[in-house]
C-alpha positions in Angstrom: 0.1 -5.2 -5.2 -1.6 -3.1 -2.5 -1.7 0.1 -4.6 -5.3 -0.5 -5.7 -6.4 -1.2 -2.2 -4.7 1.9 -0.9 -6.5 4.0 -3.5 -9.8 2.4 -2.8 -9.2 3.1 0.9 -8.5 6.8 0.2 -11.6 7.0 -2.0 -13.6 5.3 0.8 -12.6 8.0 3.2 -13.4 10.7 0.7 -16.8 9.1 0.3 -17.4 9.0 4.0 -16.5 12.7 4.4 -18.6 13.7 1.5 -15.6 14.8 -0.6 -16.0 12.3 -3.4 -18.4 13.4 -6.1 -21.2 11.0 -7.0 -19.5 8.9 -9.7 -19.0 5.3 -10.5 -15.7 3.8 -9.4 -14.5 0.8 -11.4 -11.8 -1.6 -10.3 -11.0 -3.1 -13.7 -8.2 -5.5 -12.9 -8.7 -9.2 -12.1 -5.5 -9.3 -10.1 -6.4 -6.3 -8.0 -9.9 -7.7 -7.4 -8.4 -11.0 -6.2 -5.9 -9.1 -4.0 -8.7 -7.1 -2.5 -10.6 -10.2 -1.6 -7.5 -11.6 0.1 -7.0 -8.4 2.1 -10.6 -8.7 3.3 -10.0 -12.3 4.5 -7.3 -11.1 6.9 -8.6 -8.0 8.8 -6.4 -8.9 11.8 -3.4 -7.5 9.8 -5.1 -4.1 9.2 -3.8 -1.1 11.1 -5.9 0.1 14.0 -7.9 2.7 12.1 -8.9 0.2 9.5 -9.7 -2.5 12.1 -12.0 0.1 13.8 -13.7 0.8 10.5 -14.3 -3.0 10.0 -15.7 -3.2 13.6 -18.1 -0.4 12.7 -19.4 -2.6 9.8 -17.7 -0.6 7.1 -15.8 -2.3 4.3 -12.5 -0.3 3.8 -12.4 -0.9 0.1 -16.1 -1.0 -1.0 -18.7 1.7 -0.9 -21.9 2.4 -2.9 -20.1 3.7 -6.0 -17.6 0.8 -6.4 -18.0 -1.8 -9.1 -15.6 -4.7 -9.6 -15.4 -5.8 -13.2 -15.0 -9.5 -13.1 -15.8 -10.4 -16.7 -14.6 -9.2 -20.1 -18.1 -8.0 -20.9 -18.2 -5.9 -17.7 -14.9 -4.4 -18.5 -16.0 -3.5 -22.0 -19.2 -2.0 -20.6 -17.1 0.7 -19.0 -16.7 2.1 -22.5 -20.3 3.2 -22.5 -19.7 5.5 -19.5 -19.4 9.1 -20.9 -18.4 10.9 -17.7 -18.3 10.9 -14.0 -16.2 7.8 -13.5 -13.0 6.8 -11.8 -11.4 3.7 -13.5 -8.7 1.9 -11.6 -7.0 -0.3 -14.2 -3.8 -2.3 -14.2 -3.6 -2.1 -17.9 -4.1 0.7 -20.5 -7.9 0.5 -20.4 -8.5 4.2 -20.0 -5.7 5.3 -22.3 -7.2 3.9 -25.5 -10.9 3.9 -26.4 -12.1 0.5 -27.6 -12.7 0.1 -31.3 -16.4 -1.0 -30.8 -19.3 1.2 -31.3 -19.8 1.8 -27.5 -16.5 3.5 -27.1 -16.3 7.0 -25.7 -13.5 9.5 -26.3 -14.6 11.1 -23.0 -12.7 8.4 -21.1 -9.6 8.1 -23.1 -6.3 9.9 -23.8 -8.2 11.6 -26.7 -10.8 13.1 -24.4 -10.3 16.8 -23.6 -12.5 16.3 -20.5 -10.5 13.2 -19.3 -7.8 13.1 -16.7 -5.3 10.3 -16.4 -3.6 9.9 -13.1 -0.4 7.9 -12.8 0.1 6.6 -9.2 3.3 4.7 -9.8 6.7 5.4 -11.2 6.9 5.2 -14.9 10.3 3.9 -16.2 12.2 5.7 -18.9 11.2 4.3 -22.3 7.7 3.3 -21.4 4.4 4.5 -22.7 3.5 5.9 -19.3 6.8 7.9 -19.1 6.2 9.3 -22.6 2.8 10.5 -21.6 4.0 12.1 -18.4 6.9 13.8 -20.2 4.3 15.5 -22.5 4.1 13.5 -25.7 1.4 14.9 -27.9 0.7 11.5 -29.6 1.6 8.0 -28.6 1.3 4.7 -30.3 -1.1 2.2 -28.7 -1.9 -1.2 -30.3 -0.3 0.1 -33.5 -2.5 3.2 -33.7 -1.4 6.8 -33.2 -3.4 8.3 -30.4 -3.6 12.1 -29.6 -2.9 12.9 -26.0 -5.6 15.5 -25.1 -6.5 14.4 -21.6 -5.1 16.2 -18.5 -2.2 14.1 -17.1 -1.3 14.0 -13.4 1.0 12.0 -11.2 0.7 11.1 -7.6 3.9 9.8 -6.1 2.6 8.9 -2.6 1.4 5.4 -3.7 4.8 3.8 -4.1 5.0 0.0 -4.2 8.6 0.0 -2.9 9.6 -0.3 0.7 11.6 2.5 2.1 14.7 2.2 4.3 12.9 1.8 7.7 10.6 -0.9 6.3 13.5 -2.8 4.8 15.5 -2.6 8.0 12.6 -3.9 10.0 12.2 -6.8 7.5 15.9 -7.7 7.9 15.6 -7.8 11.7 13.4 -10.9 11.3 16.2 -13.0 9.9 17.8 -15.3 12.5 20.8 -16.2 10.4 23.0 -13.4 9.2 22.5 -13.1 5.5 24.2 -11.0 2.8 21.5 -8.9 1.3 21.8 -6.9 -1.9 19.3 -4.3 -2.7 19.0 -3.2 -6.3 16.8 -0.3 -7.2 16.5 1.2 -10.7 
């Protein structure tokens, strides 16, 4: 949670500064779409910069290029986009082209012109870790897929709280508790 909203927020700022090329931005995750709507219901919890943005009439997560895919048909329609798109997906949407006739290799692992950016830690033994570690092919849905896309990682969008945040959270407890923190 929150990672999709952080990325949309960064893309919004890039758009406002003219740094984002004109391209479609798809949020292709029902859970992330629902979370975004919840975020927007509680602007009083935004930081000061985001509150100011809202006061100026700007939505911190939505700008002219953004499309929320709320149906299966809308999600599948992304396959017809050949280039110039950013797809934020909670699943492996962009890693495997769909088997229907509208599929495009340009937006998959097989596309030489594609880029896949991992913004979260990929655990050892997962498909994501194999791709980051340089696998030339991976198996997705029982099919061997060539990894030809450029692969990037951005580690600044962690979903884990750091030490200062955890200590602040603990200060809110009235009763003394024994807390165990386990991190893989």
